[in-house]
C-alpha positions as a Markdown table, in Angstrom:
| # | Residue | x | y | z |
|---|---|---|---|---|
| 1 | Unk | 75.8 | 101.0 | 83.8 |
| 2 | Unk | 72.7 | 99.1 | 82.6 |
| 3 | Unk | 71.4 | 96.4 | 84.9 |
| 4 | Unk | 69.3 | 93.6 | 83.6 |
| 5 | Unk | 65.8 | 93.2 | 85.0 |
| 6 | Unk | 66.8 | 90.2 | 87.2 |
| 7 | Unk | 69.7 | 92.2 | 88.5 |
| 8 | Unk | 67.5 | 95.2 | 89.3 |
| 9 | Unk | 65.2 | 93.0 | 91.3 |
| 10 | Unk | 68.0 | 91.5 | 93.3 |
| 11 | Unk | 69.8 | 94.7 | 93.9 |
| 12 | Unk | 66.7 | 96.4 | 95.4 |
| 13 | Unk | 68.0 | 99.3 | 97.5 |
| 14 | Unk | 71.6 | 98.8 | 96.7 |
| 15 | Unk | 73.3 | 102.0 | 95.5 |
| 16 | Unk | 75.4 | 101.5 | 92.3 |
| 17 | Unk | 77.9 | 104.0 | 91.1 |
| 18 | Unk | 77.1 | 105.4 | 87.6 |
| 19 | Unk | 80.7 | 105.0 | 86.5 |
| 20 | Unk | 80.7 | 101.2 | 86.7 |
| 21 | Unk | 81.9 | 99.5 | 83.6 |
| 22 | Unk | 80.1 | 96.3 | 83.9 |
| 23 | Unk | 76.8 | 95.1 | 82.8 |
| 24 | Unk | 76.0 | 94.5 | 79.2 |
| 25 | Unk | 73.0 | 95.8 | 77.4 |
| 26 | Unk | 70.7 | 93.2 | 75.6 |
| 27 | Unk | 69.2 | 93.3 | 72.2 |
| 28 | Unk | 65.6 | 92.9 | 71.5 |
| 29 | Unk | 64.8 | 89.8 | 69.5 |
| 30 | Unk | 64.2 | 86.1 | 70.3 |
| 31 | Unk | 63.5 | 85.6 | 74.0 |
| 32 | Unk | 66.6 | 84.5 | 76.0 |
| 33 | Unk | 66.4 | 81.6 | 78.4 |
| 34 | Unk | 64.7 | 82.5 | 81.7 |
| 35 | Unk | 67.2 | 82.7 | 84.5 |
| 36 | Unk | 66.5 | 82.7 | 88.3 |
| 37 | Unk | 66.8 | 85.9 | 90.2 |
| 38 | Unk | 70.4 | 86.8 | 90.9 |
| 39 | Unk | 71.9 | 85.8 | 94.2 |
| 40 | Unk | 72.1 | 88.9 | 96.3 |
| 41 | Unk | 75.5 | 88.0 | 97.8 |
| 42 | Unk | 77.0 | 87.3 | 94.4 |
| 43 | Unk | 75.6 | 90.5 | 93.0 |
| 44 | Unk | 77.1 | 92.5 | 95.9 |
| 45 | Unk | 80.5 | 91.0 | 95.2 |
| 46 | Unk | 80.1 | 91.9 | 91.5 |
| 47 | Unk | 79.3 | 95.5 | 92.3 |
| 48 | Unk | 82.3 | 95.6 | 94.7 |
| 49 | Unk | 84.5 | 94.2 | 92.0 |
| 50 | Unk | 83.4 | 96.9 | 89.6 |
| 51 | Unk | 84.0 | 99.6 | 92.2 |
| 52 | Unk | 87.5 | 98.2 | 92.6 |
| 53 | Unk | 88.1 | 99.1 | 89.0 |
| 54 | Unk | 90.2 | 97.7 | 86.2 |
| 55 | Unk | 93.4 | 99.6 | 86.6 |
| 56 | Unk | 94.6 | 98.9 | 90.2 |
| 57 | Unk | 97.1 | 96.0 | 90.2 |
| 58 | Unk | 95.7 | 95.0 | 86.8 |
| 59 | Unk | 92.3 | 94.4 | 88.3 |
| 60 | Unk | 93.5 | 91.5 | 90.5 |
| 61 | Unk | 91.1 | 92.3 | 93.4 |
| 62 | Unk | 88.2 | 92.7 | 90.9 |
| 63 | Unk | 89.1 | 89.3 | 89.3 |
| 64 | Unk | 89.1 | 87.7 | 92.8 |
| 65 | Unk | 85.7 | 89.2 | 93.7 |
| 66 | Unk | 84.1 | 88.2 | 90.4 |
| 67 | Unk | 85.3 | 84.6 | 90.8 |
| 68 | Unk | 83.8 | 84.6 | 94.3 |
| 69 | Unk | 80.6 | 85.9 | 92.9 |
| 70 | Unk | 80.5 | 83.1 | 90.4 |
| 71 | Unk | 81.1 | 80.5 | 93.0 |
| 72 | Unk | 77.9 | 81.8 | 94.8 |
| 73 | Unk | 75.9 | 82.2 | 91.5 |
| 74 | Unk | 77.3 | 80.4 | 88.5 |
| 75 | Unk | 74.4 | 81.7 | 86.3 |
| 76 | Unk | 75.3 | 85.4 | 87.0 |
| 77 | Unk | 76.3 | 86.1 | 83.4 |
| 78 | Unk | 77.0 | 89.7 | 84.1 |
| 79 | Unk | 79.9 | 88.7 | 86.3 |
| 80 | Unk | 81.2 | 86.2 | 83.7 |
| 81 | Unk | 81.1 | 89.0 | 81.1 |
| 82 | Unk | 83.0 | 91.4 | 83.4 |
| 83 | Unk | 85.5 | 88.7 | 84.3 |
| 84 | Unk | 86.1 | 87.9 | 80.7 |
| 85 | Unk | 86.7 | 91.6 | 79.9 |
| 86 | Unk | 89.2 | 91.9 | 82.8 |
| 87 | Unk | 91.1 | 88.7 | 81.8 |
| 88 | Unk | 91.3 | 90.0 | 78.2 |
| 89 | Unk | 92.7 | 93.3 | 79.5 |
| 90 | Unk | 95.4 | 91.3 | 81.3 |
| 91 | Unk | 96.2 | 89.3 | 78.2 |
| 92 | Unk | 94.8 | 86.0 | 79.6 |
| 93 | Unk | 92.9 | 85.4 | 76.3 |
| 94 | Unk | 92.2 | 81.6 | 76.7 |
| 95 | Unk | 90.5 | 82.1 | 80.1 |
| 96 | Unk | 88.7 | 85.2 | 78.8 |
| 97 | Unk | 87.3 | 83.3 | 75.9 |
| 98 | Unk | 86.1 | 80.6 | 78.2 |
| 99 | Unk | 84.2 | 83.0 | 80.5 |
| 100 | Unk | 82.8 | 85.0 | 77.6 |
| 101 | Unk | 81.6 | 81.9 | 75.8 |
| 102 | Unk | 79.8 | 80.8 | 79.0 |
| 103 | Unk | 78.3 | 84.3 | 79.4 |
| 104 | Unk | 77.1 | 84.1 | 75.8 |
| 105 | Unk | 75.4 | 80.8 | 76.4 |
| 106 | Unk | 73.6 | 82.2 | 79.4 |
| 107 | Unk | 72.7 | 85.5 | 77.8 |
| 108 | Unk | 72.5 | 84.9 | 74.0 |
| 109 | Unk | 70.9 | 88.2 | 73.4 |
| 110 | Unk | 73.6 | 90.4 | 75.1 |
| 111 | Unk | 75.4 | 92.3 | 72.3 |
| 112 | Unk | 78.3 | 93.4 | 74.5 |
| 113 | Unk | 79.0 | 89.8 | 75.3 |
| 114 | Unk | 78.9 | 88.8 | 71.7 |
| 115 | Unk | 81.2 | 91.7 | 70.8 |
| 116 | Unk | 83.7 | 91.0 | 73.6 |
| 117 | Unk | 83.8 | 87.3 | 72.7 |
| 118 | Unk | 84.4 | 88.1 | 69.0 |
| 119 | Unk | 87.2 | 90.5 | 69.8 |
| 120 | Unk | 89.0 | 88.0 | 72.0 |
| 121 | Unk | 88.8 | 85.3 | 69.3 |
| 122 | Unk | 90.2 | 87.8 | 66.8 |
| 123 | Unk | 93.1 | 88.6 | 69.2 |
| 124 | Unk | 93.7 | 84.9 | 69.6 |
| 125 | Unk | 94.1 | 84.5 | 65.8 |
| 126 | Unk | 90.7 | 82.8 | 65.4 |
| 127 | Unk | 88.9 | 85.1 | 63.0 |
| 128 | Unk | 86.8 | 82.3 | 61.4 |
| 129 | Unk | 85.5 | 81.3 | 64.9 |
| 130 | Unk | 84.9 | 84.9 | 65.7 |
| 131 | Unk | 83.0 | 85.4 | 62.4 |
| 132 | Unk | 80.9 | 82.3 | 62.9 |
| 133 | Unk | 79.7 | 83.3 | 66.3 |
| 134 | Unk | 79.0 | 86.9 | 65.3 |
| 135 | Unk | 77.2 | 85.9 | 62.1 |
| 136 | Unk | 74.7 | 83.9 | 64.1 |
| 137 | Unk | 74.2 | 86.8 | 66.4 |
| 138 | Unk | 73.5 | 89.4 | 63.8 |
| 139 | Unk | 71.1 | 87.0 | 62.0 |
| 140 | Unk | 69.1 | 86.9 | 65.2 |
| 141 | Unk | 69.5 | 90.6 | 65.9 |
| 142 | Unk | 69.8 | 92.5 | 62.6 |
| 143 | Unk | 70.2 | 95.9 | 64.2 |
| 144 | Unk | 73.2 | 94.9 | 66.3 |
| 145 | Unk | 75.6 | 97.2 | 64.6 |
| 146 | Unk | 78.4 | 97.0 | 67.1 |
| 147 | Unk | 78.5 | 93.2 | 66.7 |
| 148 | Unk | 78.2 | 93.6 | 62.9 |
| 149 | Unk | 81.2 | 96.0 | 62.9 |
| 150 | Unk | 83.4 | 93.4 | 64.7 |
| 151 | Unk | 82.0 | 90.8 | 62.2 |
| 152 | Unk | 83.3 | 92.9 | 59.3 |
| 153 | Unk | 86.9 | 92.9 | 60.8 |
| 154 | Unk | 86.7 | 89.1 | 61.5 |
| 155 | Unk | 85.5 | 88.3 | 58.0 |
| 156 | Unk | 88.3 | 90.5 | 56.5 |
| 157 | Unk | 90.9 | 88.8 | 58.6 |
| 158 | Unk | 89.5 | 85.4 | 57.5 |
| 159 | Unk | 89.9 | 86.4 | 53.9 |
| 160 | Unk | 86.1 | 86.6 | 53.1 |
| 161 | Unk | 86.2 | 90.0 | 51.6 |
| 162 | Unk | 82.8 | 89.7 | 49.8 |
| 163 | Unk | 81.0 | 89.0 | 53.0 |
| 164 | Unk | 83.0 | 91.7 | 54.9 |
| 165 | Unk | 81.9 | 94.3 | 52.3 |
| 166 | Unk | 78.3 | 93.2 | 52.5 |
| 167 | Unk | 78.1 | 93.4 | 56.3 |
| 168 | Unk | 79.8 | 96.8 | 56.3 |
| 169 | Unk | 77.2 | 98.1 | 53.8 |
| 170 | Unk | 74.4 | 96.8 | 56.0 |
| 171 | Unk | 75.6 | 99.0 | 58.8 |
| 172 | Unk | 75.9 | 102.0 | 56.5 |
| 173 | Unk | 72.3 | 101.6 | 55.2 |
| 174 | Unk | 71.2 | 102.5 | 58.8 |
| 175 | Unk | 74.1 | 104.7 | 59.7 |
| 176 | Unk | 75.4 | 106.3 | 56.5 |
| 177 | Unk | 78.2 | 108.3 | 58.2 |
| 178 | Unk | 79.3 | 105.8 | 60.8 |
| 179 | Unk | 83.1 | 106.3 | 60.9 |
| 180 | Unk | 83.9 | 102.8 | 62.2 |
| 181 | Unk | 81.9 | 101.1 | 59.5 |
| 182 | Unk | 83.5 | 103.4 | 56.8 |
| 183 | Unk | 86.9 | 102.6 | 58.2 |
| 184 | Unk | 86.2 | 98.8 | 58.2 |
| 185 | Unk | 84.9 | 99.1 | 54.6 |
| 186 | Unk | 88.1 | 101.0 | 53.7 |
| 187 | Unk | 90.4 | 98.4 | 55.3 |
| 188 | Unk | 88.5 | 95.6 | 53.4 |
| 189 | Unk | 89.3 | 97.4 | 50.1 |
| 190 | Unk | 92.9 | 97.7 | 51.2 |
| 191 | Unk | 93.0 | 94.0 | 51.8 |
| 192 | Unk | 91.6 | 93.5 | 48.3 |
| 193 | Unk | 94.3 | 95.7 | 46.9 |
| 194 | Unk | 91.9 | 98.5 | 45.9 |
| 195 | Unk | 93.8 | 101.3 | 47.7 |
| 196 | Unk | 92.2 | 104.2 | 45.7 |
| 197 | Unk | 88.7 | 103.2 | 46.8 |
| 198 | Unk | 89.9 | 102.6 | 50.3 |
| 199 | Unk | 91.4 | 106.1 | 50.4 |
| 200 | Unk | 88.1 | 107.8 | 49.4 |
| 201 | Unk | 86.2 | 105.8 | 52.1 |
| 202 | Unk | 88.8 | 106.6 | 54.7 |
| 203 | Unk | 88.5 | 110.3 | 53.9 |
| 204 | Unk | 84.8 | 110.1 | 54.5 |
| 205 | Unk | 85.4 | 108.3 | 57.8 |
| 206 | Unk | 87.7 | 111.1 | 59.0 |
| 207 | Unk | 85.0 | 113.7 | 58.4 |
| 208 | Unk | 82.8 | 112.4 | 61.2 |
| 209 | Unk | 81.9 | 115.0 | 63.9 |
| 210 | Unk | 83.2 | 112.8 | 66.7 |
| 211 | Unk | 86.9 | 111.7 | 66.5 |
| 212 | Unk | 87.2 | 108.0 | 65.7 |
| 213 | Unk | 90.1 | 105.8 | 66.6 |
| 214 | Unk | 89.0 | 103.3 | 64.0 |
| 215 | Unk | 89.0 | 106.0 | 61.3 |
| 216 | Unk | 92.4 | 107.2 | 62.2 |
| 217 | Unk | 93.8 | 103.7 | 62.4 |
| 218 | Unk | 92.3 | 102.9 | 59.0 |
| 219 | Unk | 93.8 | 106.1 | 57.5 |
| 220 | Unk | 97.2 | 105.1 | 58.9 |
| 221 | Unk | 97.1 | 101.6 | 57.4 |
| 222 | Unk | 96.2 | 103.1 | 54.0 |
| 223 | Unk | 99.1 | 105.6 | 54.3 |
| 224 | Unk | 101.4 | 102.7 | 55.1 |
| 225 | Unk | 100.2 | 100.8 | 52.0 |
| 226 | Unk | 101.0 | 103.9 | 50.0 |
| 227 | Unk | 104.5 | 104.2 | 51.5 |
| 228 | Unk | 103.8 | 107.4 | 53.4 |
| 229 | Unk | 105.2 | 106.6 | 56.8 |
| 230 | Unk | 105.1 | 110.1 | 58.2 |
| 231 | Unk | 101.3 | 110.4 | 57.5 |
| 232 | Unk | 100.8 | 106.9 | 58.9 |
| 233 | Unk | 102.6 | 107.8 | 62.1 |
| 234 | Unk | 100.4 | 110.9 | 62.5 |
| 235 | Unk | 97.2 | 108.9 | 62.1 |
| 236 | Unk | 98.2 | 106.2 | 64.4 |
| 237 | Unk | 99.3 | 108.8 | 67.0 |
| 238 | Unk | 95.8 | 110.4 | 66.8 |
| 239 | Unk | 94.2 | 107.0 | 67.2 |
| 240 | Unk | 96.0 | 106.3 | 70.4 |
| 241 | Unk | 95.1 | 109.8 | 71.7 |
| 242 | Unk | 91.4 | 109.1 | 71.1 |
| 243 | Unk | 91.7 | 105.5 | 72.4 |
| 244 | Unk | 94.7 | 104.8 | 74.6 |
| 245 | Unk | 93.9 | 101.1 | 74.5 |
| 246 | Unk | 94.2 | 101.0 | 70.7 |
| 247 | Unk | 96.9 | 98.3 | 70.7 |
| 248 | Unk | 96.9 | 98.0 | 66.9 |
| 249 | Unk | 97.9 | 101.6 | 66.5 |
| 250 | Unk | 100.5 | 101.4 | 69.2 |
| 251 | Unk | 102.1 | 98.5 | 67.4 |
| 252 | Unk | 101.9 | 100.2 | 64.1 |
| 253 | Unk | 103.6 | 103.3 | 65.5 |
| 254 | Unk | 106.3 | 101.0 | 66.8 |
| 255 | Unk | 106.6 | 99.4 | 63.4 |
| 256 | Unk | 107.0 | 102.8 | 61.7 |
| 257 | Unk | 109.7 | 103.7 | 64.2 |
| 258 | Unk | 111.4 | 100.4 | 63.6 |
| 259 | Unk | 111.5 | 101.0 | 59.9 |
| 260 | Unk | 113.1 | 104.4 | 60.6 |
| 261 | Unk | 115.7 | 102.9 | 62.8 |
| 262 | Unk | 114.5 | 104.6 | 66.0 |
| 263 | Unk | 114.7 | 101.4 | 68.0 |
| 264 | Unk | 114.6 | 102.8 | 71.5 |
| 265 | Unk | 111.3 | 104.7 | 70.8 |
| 266 | Unk | 109.8 | 101.7 | 69.0 |
| 267 | Unk | 110.7 | 99.6 | 72.1 |
| 268 | Unk | 108.6 | 102.0 | 74.3 |
| 269 | Unk | 105.5 | 101.5 | 72.2 |
| 270 | Unk | 105.8 | 97.7 | 72.1 |
| 271 | Unk | 106.4 | 97.5 | 75.8 |
| 272 | Unk | 103.3 | 99.7 | 76.5 |
| 273 | Unk | 101.2 | 97.1 | 74.6 |
| 274 | Unk | 102.8 | 94.2 | 76.4 |
| 275 | Unk | 102.2 | 95.8 | 79.8 |
| 276 | Unk | 98.5 | 95.5 | 79.1 |
| 277 | Unk | 98.5 | 92.3 | 77.0 |
| 278 | Unk | 101.6 | 90.3 | 77.8 |
| 279 | Unk | 101.0 | 87.6 | 75.1 |
| 280 | Unk | 100.3 | 90.0 | 72.1 |
| 281 | Unk | 102.1 | 88.4 | 69.1 |
| 282 | Unk | 102.6 | 91.6 | 67.1 |
| 283 | Unk | 104.0 | 93.5 | 70.1 |
| 284 | Unk | 106.3 | 90.6 | 71.0 |
| 285 | Unk | 107.7 | 90.4 | 67.5 |
| 286 | Unk | 108.1 | 94.1 | 67.4 |
| 287 | Unk | 109.9 | 94.3 | 70.7 |
| 288 | Unk | 112.3 | 91.5 | 69.7 |
| 289 | Unk | 113.2 | 93.4 | 66.5 |
| 290 | Unk | 113.6 | 96.7 | 68.4 |
| 291 | Unk | 116.0 | 95.0 | 70.9 |
| 292 | Unk | 117.9 | 93.3 | 68.1 |
| 293 | Unk | 118.5 | 96.7 | 66.6 |
| 294 | Unk | 120.0 | 98.0 | 69.9 |
| 295 | Unk | 122.4 | 95.1 | 70.5 |
| 296 | Unk | 126.0 | 95.0 | 69.7 |
| 297 | Unk | 129.0 | 92.6 | 69.9 |
| 298 | Unk | 130.1 | 94.1 | 73.2 |
| 299 | Unk | 126.5 | 94.4 | 74.5 |
| 300 | Unk | 124.6 | 91.1 | 73.8 |
| 301 | Unk | 121.9 | 91.7 | 76.5 |
| 302 | Unk | 119.3 | 93.1 | 74.1 |
| 303 | Unk | 120.0 | 90.1 | 71.8 |
| 304 | Unk | 119.4 | 87.7 | 74.7 |
| 305 | Unk | 116.2 | 89.4 | 75.7 |
| 306 | Unk | 115.0 | 89.2 | 72.1 |
| 307 | Unk | 115.8 | 85.4 | 72.1 |
| 308 | Unk | 113.9 | 84.9 | 75.3 |
| 309 | Unk | 110.8 | 86.7 | 73.9 |
| 310 | Unk | 110.8 | 84.7 | 70.7 |
| 311 | Unk | 111.3 | 81.4 | 72.4 |
| 312 | Unk | 108.4 | 82.2 | 74.7 |
| 313 | Unk | 106.2 | 83.1 | 71.7 |
| 314 | Unk | 107.1 | 79.8 | 70.1 |
| 315 | Unk | 106.2 | 77.9 | 73.2 |
| 316 | Unk | 102.7 | 79.3 | 73.0 |
| 317 | Unk | 102.5 | 79.1 | 69.2 |
| 318 | Unk | 105.0 | 76.5 | 67.9 |
| 319 | Unk | 104.2 | 77.1 | 64.2 |
| 320 | Unk | 104.4 | 80.9 | 64.2 |
| 321 | Unk | 106.4 | 81.4 | 61.1 |
| 322 | Unk | 107.3 | 85.1 | 61.9 |
| 323 | Unk | 108.7 | 84.0 | 65.3 |
| 324 | Unk | 110.6 | 81.1 | 63.6 |
| 325 | Unk | 112.1 | 83.5 | 61.0 |
| 326 | Unk | 113.1 | 86.2 | 63.5 |
| 327 | Unk | 114.7 | 83.8 | 65.8 |
| 328 | Unk | 116.6 | 82.3 | 62.9 |
| 329 | Unk | 117.8 | 85.7 | 61.8 |
| 330 | Unk | 118.9 | 86.5 | 65.4 |
| 331 | Unk | 120.9 | 83.3 | 65.7 |
| 332 | Unk | 122.5 | 83.4 | 62.2 |
| 333 | Unk | 123.2 | 87.1 | 61.9 |
| 334 | Unk | 123.7 | 88.4 | 65.5 |
| 335 | Unk | 124.6 | 85.6 | 67.9 |
| 336 | Unk | 127.0 | 83.7 | 65.6 |
| 337 | Unk | 124.9 | 80.5 | 65.9 |
| 338 | Unk | 124.8 | 79.6 | 62.2 |
| 339 | Unk | 123.7 | 76.0 | 62.6 |
| 340 | Unk | 120.8 | 76.9 | 64.9 |
| 341 | Unk | 119.7 | 79.6 | 62.6 |
| 342 | Unk | 119.9 | 77.3 | 59.6 |
| 343 | Unk | 117.7 | 74.7 | 61.3 |
| 344 | Unk | 115.1 | 77.3 | 62.2 |
| 345 | Unk | 115.1 | 78.5 | 58.6 |
| 346 | Unk | 114.5 | 75.0 | 57.3 |
| 347 | Unk | 111.4 | 75.0 | 59.5 |
| 348 | Unk | 110.4 | 78.4 | 58.2 |
| 349 | Unk | 110.7 | 77.3 | 54.5 |
| 350 | Unk | 108.6 | 74.2 | 55.2 |
| 351 | Unk | 105.8 | 76.2 | 56.7 |
| 352 | Unk | 105.8 | 79.7 | 55.1 |
| 353 | Unk | 103.8 | 80.6 | 52.1 |
| 354 | Unk | 105.5 | 80.2 | 48.7 |
| 355 | Unk | 105.2 | 83.9 | 48.0 |
| 356 | Unk | 106.6 | 85.0 | 51.3 |
| 357 | Unk | 109.3 | 87.6 | 50.5 |
| 358 | Unk | 111.4 | 86.4 | 53.5 |
| 359 | Unk | 112.1 | 83.1 | 51.8 |
| 360 | Unk | 115.1 | 84.5 | 50.0 |
| 361 | Unk | 117.0 | 85.4 | 53.2 |
| 362 | Unk | 115.9 | 82.1 | 54.8 |
| 363 | Unk | 117.3 | 80.1 | 51.9 |
| 364 | Unk | 120.6 | 82.0 | 52.1 |
| 365 | Unk | 120.9 | 81.3 | 55.8 |
| 366 | Unk | 120.2 | 77.6 | 55.2 |
| 367 | Unk | 122.9 | 77.5 | 52.6 |
| 368 | Unk | 125.4 | 79.1 | 55.0 |
| 369 | Unk | 124.5 | 76.4 | 57.6 |
| 370 | Unk | 125.1 | 73.7 | 55.1 |
| 371 | Unk | 128.5 | 75.1 | 53.9 |
| 372 | Unk | 131.6 | 73.2 | 55.0 |
| 373 | Unk | 133.7 | 75.0 | 57.6 |
| 374 | Unk | 136.4 | 77.2 | 56.3 |
| 375 | Unk | 139.9 | 75.7 | 56.2 |
| 376 | Unk | 142.3 | 77.0 | 58.9 |
| 377 | Unk | 145.2 | 76.8 | 56.5 |
C-alpha cells in the first residue's frame, strides 16, 4: 500500500504488510489542507483492520476496528476511505457515501477517494452528483485518468453524451490504447444509438495486451444491442473471470439466461451479486424475475419470495417504476390478485415514460382490474 507522509511519520517502526488494500494515493496539484500527524493508536487499529481483510464475515471485524480508529482520530481520512470501501462492498451505500464524502473533504487531492465516492454515487442512482464531484476533481488534477474514466460513465448515465465523449477523448490523448477508456467511449456511442462506431471502438479495446473487464463488458453490451445473446454471454463471462466483482457483468449474464428461460442458472448469478451488495436494484429485479419463472400453481413459494424482494425494493425506492411494474405483473398474472395488480399498474402508468414499451401490458392489466366480475349464471 501507499502511506501518506503523515501516516509514515506516525507509523515509524511499525511493520505493514505489502498486501494491504488500504491507503489511497494522492494527486499532485493544489496543496491539500494541512492535517496534524496521525494518532498512533488510531493508525494501529487501521492497520489491524486491513490485516483482518475484506472477506472474513464480510469485513465486520475490519469495520469495527476502523470505526474505533476514527473515534480516536476523526481526521484519519485513510481510515474513512477504507471504511467507505468496506461499507460499499457490503451494500451499505448510504453510509459508504457519507464516509467517503468526509474523506474527500479531508483529502481533496486523493484520487482513490474521488473514484470510490463517484462509483458509490453511480451505484445509488445519482450519476449527476457523481459527475459533478468528479468534474471538479479532474479540473484540479487534469492527469487523474482513473477519476476521469469514472466521470465518463457518470456523464453517460446522466445523459450528457457530448461531455462523456470529450472526457473519454482526453484520456485517450495521453493513453491512446487504454482499454477502459475505449470501452467507455464505445458504450457512450451505444447510448447515442451509433452501434457501428461503438463496435469498432470495442474491437480496439479488446486488442489490449492486458485483459480488461471493462472492454469485455462493453463488447457484451454491444452484442446485446445487436441481438447476439450468445456472444454477449461469452464477453460477460470473460469479464467476470477477469474481475470477479464485476457486478454489472454478473447481472447481464443473469439477464441473458432469463431471456433464454434458464431461470435456475439466472437465479445463481443474481444471488451472487446480492450476496455482496444486498440492495443492488438490478440484481433484485433479476432475481424476482428468475423466481417468478420457477413458480407454479402448486408451488407458490418462488412467487412469494419474488413478492418479498419487490416490496423491499419499493420500501427503499418507492418510485422505482421497474419494481412497480414487476410486482403488478406478479399479482395480476401469477398470484391471481387482479385488483392489486391493476392498482400498481395505474401507478406505473402515471410515472413511467410515455415511450416505455411496458405501458401496453400495464394498460391491459388496468383494464382487467376495471372489468366487472363475470356472471355466475
